[in-house]
N, C-alpha and C positions, 0 to 999 in steps of 0.2 A: 503494498498501500504507499500511495507515495506520502510525503511528508506536506506540512504546510506550506503554502505556494511560497510565501518570501526565503524560503529555507531550499537551497538548490540540493539535490538529490546526491546522493555516493554515487560517483560513478561505477563501471560493475568491474572495474579495475583499480588495485589499489597498490600504490608502491610507498615503501617506506623506507626512508634512507636511512641507516645508522652510522656514524661515522667514526665509530673506535677503532682504534688498531693499537695492537702491543708495539709496531714498528712501520717504517712506511718501507714500502717495497723499492727494488732499485727501479724499480719502471713504472711507477704509481706516479699519476697526477691529479687522481680523483679529489672529491673533498672527504679528509678526514683529519680524526684530531687521535693523536697517539695521544695514550692516557694508562698508565700503571694501574690505576683503579679507575673503573669504570663508574661515572656516576648515573648507573641506570635507572634509579626513580626518579631524579630530577629530568635525564630527559624524557623519561615515560611521561612525567608530567607537563613537560614541555610538548609532546604530541599532542596532548589532552587540550591543551590550551590554543596550540593551533588550530584543532578541529573547531574549540569554542568559536575562534575570531572568528573562523572563516562563515560560520554559522553553515555547516552541513549537516545535511537531512537524511532519511532514511534513502535506500534505495528501490530505486522505483520497481527492478524487475530482479532484483537478488545480484549477485556479487560471485561475480567467475572466479577472479582471482586475488590473491593477496603476495606480494613478492617481497622480503626483507632484504635489502642490498645495504653494501654498503663502500668502505669499510669493511667490519667485521661485525653482520651483525648476530654471529653466535658468542662475541664478547657479551652481550647481556644474561648470556645462560637461562636460564628460569624464565627470566620475568618478559622474555616474547610471549609467554601466555597471556600476560596482561595486556600486552599490543595488540592481538587476536581477539580479544575478549572488548578494547577500547571498540577496535575497529566493526567486529560485527555488532555490538550495540547501536555505534553509530547509523551505522548502514540497517539495522533493523533486520538482522538477520541471524540465525545460527552458526555458528565456525562449521557445524558439521556439513552446513547446505553448501557450503563454499568447495569448489569441485578442484582449487587447487589452492596451498598454501606454502609457501618457500621459504626456505630461510638459507642464506648463503654462509657456507661456514667455513672455518679451518679446522683442519684434522684435531689440533692438540685440545681442542675446545671439547670434545665429544665425548658422553662420558656415559654412562647409564640412566644414571639421576635424570640428566636434561635431556636426555633424547624422550627418556618418559616424560616430561615434562612437558616439552614439544607437541609429540603426538598427542597427548590426553587433551593439550589445547587447537586439537587439527589441523596439525601440521603435518603435512603428507609427501612433502619432494623436500629433499636437500639437496643444496650443489657446494660440492667440495671444492678448495681452491686449491688442487694438487700443482699445476703447475709443471712440476718433473719429477722422476724417480731418483734422478741424480744427488749424491746428497753434497758434490760439488759446489753443483749449479743451484741448489738453495739455497747455501750459503752465497752465493755470489746474487741472488737475489736479495738477497736480507728477508727470508722465510722463515719462518719462527717455529715451523712444524719438521720433522724427521720424518724419511722416507717410510720407518718402520710404523708410524703415524698414522699414517694414510690405511694402510692394511687392519689397523686399530678400530679406526674409525669406522669403516666399511664393516667389519663385522658387529659392532656394536649395533649400529645402524638396523643391519639386515636380523641380526636377532634381534631388536626390537619392534621386528613389524614394521621397521620403517623404510624400506627395499626400493623406493622410487628416488633413484640415486644418480646424480649429475658429476661426474667428475670436467673440471676445467683442466688446461694443458696450453703451454704456449710453444709456441714453435717459429726457427727462424732468427734463433741466438746466434749471439755471433761465433764465427768459426773458431777462436783461441779458446772457447771452452771445450771443445772436443765432445757437445751432448752427442747419443744417439737416439734421434727421434726416431726409429723404427720400435726402438728397444721398450722405450717410454710407450710407445702405440700398443705393443705388447703386454706393457705388466698394468697398463687401465683397463685394458681385455680382461686380463685375468681376474679382475676384480669384480667382476662382472655387471658393470654398471647399466643401469635403463638409457642414458643420454650422456653424452660427450659434449663439451664445447670447445673452440679452438681457436687460437687468437695469435695468429702472427705478433710478433714481438715491434712495437713502434716506439720511438724516442721521441719521447714527447719534452717540451719546456721546461726549466728549471725543477728535474727529477737529479737523482743521481747517475744514471743512464748520460742523459744530458750532460753530464759536466764530465765524464769520464770520455766521453765520445769527441768533445770540444777540446780535451786535453790531450787526445791521440791518445788515449789508453787502449782505446777498443775501436774496433768497427763494425757496422752490422754486418748480417747476411746479404749478401748477391742476390740481384733478382731472381738469377738462375736457381741459387737453393731453395727459395722462399717458394718458387714456384714447385719445385721439385719435391718438395716438404709437403707443400697443402695436395697436390697430387698423390701423394704417397697415402695419407692420410686420408683420400676419398676410396682409394683401392682397398688400403686393411682395413677400414671399418667399416665397407660397401660389402666386402668379403664377410665381416662376422653377422650379417644380418641386419645394422645400421641403414637407416636412410640421412642421405643427406640433405635435411629438408631445409635448411636455409642456409647461406654463404658459411656461417661460422657453425650450423648447430648439427649435429646428429641423434637420430635416438630410434630406437626398436620400437616396430609399429603400436601405436596408441601411448606414447610416452616425450610425443611434442612437448615442447613448455609451453602451456596454454598463456599464458602470462605473456611472456614476448612473443605470442604468435599473437596476442590483441594489439600490440603495437604496432604489427606488419600489415596487419589487416585495417587500420588506422582508428580502433576501437577510442573512444572514450575511456581516460583514466584520470586517478586523483593522486598526486603527490604530494607526500609528508617529511618533513625533516628539511634540512639542510641542504641545497643544492638540487632537492625535489624536482623534477618537471610532472606536471600534468597537462591533460589537453580535455574541453569541451566538444569538441567535434567540428569548432571552427578556430579559437582562439587556443595557443598555448603556452604558459606561465610556468615559470622557474623563482624558486624560493634562492633565499640569499644563501651564497657558498659557505662561506666561513662559518663553521658552528657557533664561533663564539658570539658574532653577529646575530647571527638567527636566533641562539638561544635570548640574547638580549632582548630582540625583538617580541619573541612570541611571550615571555615575561612579563615585557610590560602591556599584554594584552595589544599587539598592534599586528598586522597582516604581515608575514615575513614573506612576502612577493620581493623579487629585486627587478622582475622585467616580465615583459607580457608582448605577445605579436600577434596579432590576426593572420590567418592565412587566407589570402584571396585564393579565388578562382583558378590565375597562373601558377602558383605555389601547390595548390591542394592538387592539379596536375601533374607538377613534378616530384612532387611526394608520392601519388595512385604510378609512378614511373619507377622511380627510385626501388621503392618497397615491393611493388609488385617481382621487381626482376630480381629480389634479391631470395626469394623463397621458389623453392622446389614448385609451386603452383605458378609461378609465371605472370606475366601480365596479361590479362586481359586487352588485345591489341586490335588495334584499327587497321583495316586494309592499307592506309596509308602506313603507319609504324613498321606492317609487315614489311612492305617496301623499303623504307627506309633500313630496315635490318637482313636487307638480303645479302650483303656484304659476312653478317657475322656467322649468316646459315652455311656462306661457302665455305667459311673460315674453320667450321665447328667449335663456334662462341655460342651456339644457339640452336634451336629449332622451335618447329613450330607444331603444337599441340590443337587442335582445331582452332578456335578464336585464340587459344594465349603463345606468345612468346615464351620461350625457358631458357633461361643460359643454362650450358654444362660449366661444369667446373675450369673449364680453360676460359670460358667468360666471365665467371663467378673472380677470376683474377684479377680481370678491366672492367670491375661493374662500373666504377664511378665514372671512367671515359667512356661505357658506352652506355648508359645512362644518360650523360651529356647529350650524348647523338642524339636521342630519342627528344631530349626536354627543350 
C-alpha cells in the first residue's frame, strides 16, 4: 500500500554505502573511512536520520533487493540486522519478502555468530572480496585477509545455509608481481561459488597505486595481457557452467545479481550513506562523498545530497545504449543501429539476435568505444 502522497515511496531497490575499512587497499579510490573501532551504532543512527530527513514512505509494490556495499559492510558485524530492519520497516515490507539482500564482506570478518545474525535478518547473498589467492599479491594490495581465511569463510557461509556466494577477483595486475591468473581462477572454482565478479586493475588518481606508478616503481599490464586474461576467464568460467551475463559478471543459472541487474535495466533505486547514488526514473542524485561531511549533515537534520542531474531524452538514449550493450541480453536495436554496427559484426565484436544487438567478449573489451559509436 502506498504511503501518504507527500512521502516519496521507497524505490524497489536500496543501496546502503558502509564506508568503514581497516585499511585502504592500494588500488582503492572509493569513499571509505579507515577506523580501528567501527562506530556502528552512530552510523546506523545516521542512516535513520537520513531516512527521516528525506521523508521516505512505504514502497508501492515491495522491495526487490537491498545491497550493503562499501567500504567493508561486514565491519558492522551483527549490526547489519538493524539496518535490514530499518529499511524493511521504512518500506513497509518484511525482510523475508525481499528477493535479494547482499552484504559485501571481507573473509576475515566471517564468523558463525555473525553469519547467523545476517541469515536471521534476511541476508541471503554474500559477496566476498577475495581479489587473489596469492599471499604476496594480497600483501601488495594492502588486503587484510589471508588465503586461508577465504576457504574458512566459504565453509562457514555454506555450513550456515548461506551458500549464495559471489567471489571478487582482480585481473591484469602488474607483470612484476608474477601473479598466476589461471591458478586464481581454478582456486575460485574449487570453492564452488554461485557467482564470480572480475575487475581489471585500473590506476585511479590519489591512490597508493597511482603514486607508485608516477614514481616509476611499477607499470601496469599491457593491453594485450588485459585482453588475454579477460578472454581466458571467459573460457574457463564458461567451461565450468557460468554464464557471462554482464561484462564483469558471471553466474550459474538463476544466480545473477538481482540488485546490479536492476541498475542495468534502469530501475529506480534509493541510495543511503556517504557517496551513495539514487535514481527515481528521471533524476539521479548523489550524497556527500566524505563520511565526516555526510555525518555532519545528517546529524544536523539536513539532506546530505551533494548534487543531482536530470536525464533528458538524449541522455536517457545514451544510457539505454551503453547499459544494453554491457549485458548478455544486449541492446534492443533499431535497423539504423544495426546498420551502423555492421562492421562490429563482421569483426566478431557483436552478433544479431532477432531485434537485439549483443556484444561478444571481444566486443566487451571495446565497450566504451562501441557504445560511443552508436551514441
